[in-house]
C-alpha positions, 0 to 999 in steps of 0.5 A: 500500500505504501511506497518506500519514498514519499507518500502523499495522504490527500483528503478533506479536513476530518477524513482521518489523515492525521489519525493515520500519521498518529497510528504510524507514530504509535506503532513505531514509538509506542505513544501518541504526540497528541493524546494519552493512551485512553484517547486513542480508542474511539469514543464509544468503543472499548478497544483499538488495534494497530497492525504494521509490517516493516520492510524487513518483514517484521510484524508489530501489533498494538492492542489497546483496551479502555474498559474503565482502565487502559491496558496496552500490549504489544506484539512483535513477531508474535512475541508479547511486550507490556511496554515497547522496549527501547531497542524495538522502537523505530526512529521517527521525525514528526513535523507538524504546523505547531513546530513552526512556532518552536523558536518563538513559542514558550521554552517548554516546547524547545526543551521537549524538542531536545529531549524527544531527540535524545530519547531516540538517540541516547540509550537510557535517556528515557529513564533519566528523563522519567526519573527526573520528572518523578523526583521533581514532582515529589520535591514540588509536592513537598514544597506545598506541604506545611511545616516541612523541615529543611533536612527533608529536602536533602535526598530530593535535592541530591537526586535532582542534581544527579539526574539534572546533570545527565539531562543538561550534559546530554542537551548541551552535547546535542547542541554542540553536534548541531552547531557543527552543521547548522550554519552551513545547512542554513546557508544552503536552505536560505541562500543567505550567509548570515552566521547562525548558531545555537546557544544553550541557556543555563545558570550552571556549567556542565563540568560541576552541574551536580554540585552547583544545582544541589547548592542552589536547591539547598540555598533557595529553599525558602524562595521555592517554598514561597513559590510552591515550585522548584525554580532551578534545574533543566526543567527551567533551561532553554536554548535559542538560535542566534543570527550573527550573535543576536537572539532570533526573537529580536533580530530575525524575520518570520521567514528566517525563523521558519527556515531555522526551524526547517534547518533544525528538523533536517538536523534532527533527521540526520542525527537520528539516522547517524545515531540509530543506523536506520533511516528515520520515518518522516511524518509531515502533518499539513506542513507544506501549506505553511511553507512557501514554494522555495522552502517546500522545494528545499524540504522535498529535496531531503524527503526523497531520501526517507520514507515520508508520509505527507498530509494535504487537502490539495495534492495538485498543489504539490505536483511540481514539488513531488513529481515521484510519489505515491498518492493515497486518497483518504476518504470519510467513512 
């Protein structure tokens, strides 16, 4: 049904194009980018199932039950799993319209962008990310409890320092990797030779991050208690794009910002391919309608090297950009 190259999913709004992309993502990675597991089951139903076959013939099945409680199970070549193992997850790059706001939107989107890449490229990062969130939630809950003694925060502060350092160093290493290629790639995409770099914003250096964050959490306890949340750590850090040394939010045009986001997405593709040794699946949800003709052609040049699924309501508008592709009509049912 699907081609090895670019697959264009065409149909009217509400026909299920995005649902198909979501099913591909869930089959490959185990989770949706939009909703929780329970909402993957159609309203009024108590079960859902996704079947997918990889190029090498491996078959994977996801079964979901939502009968008051959500139960999710996987089968890969008929071997059952309660949770999709990391080594069984497939590399995927998703690009949807909200991602065009990555650089101009709130910092949590940029942090998630880095961490989502690291989950696919760095063994064990998923566990560190999950544990950091758990410890952070527990410390925040303790901050809201009355009459809590300062010494009760010691183990949580220590653990946040340890986990935070891993996340911080992983992010800064990824930024350094991207900085090796971003300037040249941006120039190729924009035909503009303005120097472009990424800058990670943190209060502490990577070399002594554990110690610095631990001491900040200890000394800042009174302020955190008053605020009711932990005010320092990787969950408060950020990164940005610099154009000729100036922050993009104050110096870049809308077109430059969109080209920078497109550059980041292509760098993401390259990094996943390099780190996993596998060609990532590329999912583009109605992105072409948000890009002008020149940027569509630039993105199309990279799409040809990956199995790509692209949604659109008007395939005719893409004929000059994607001459060799598989057209799949999605209709209302």
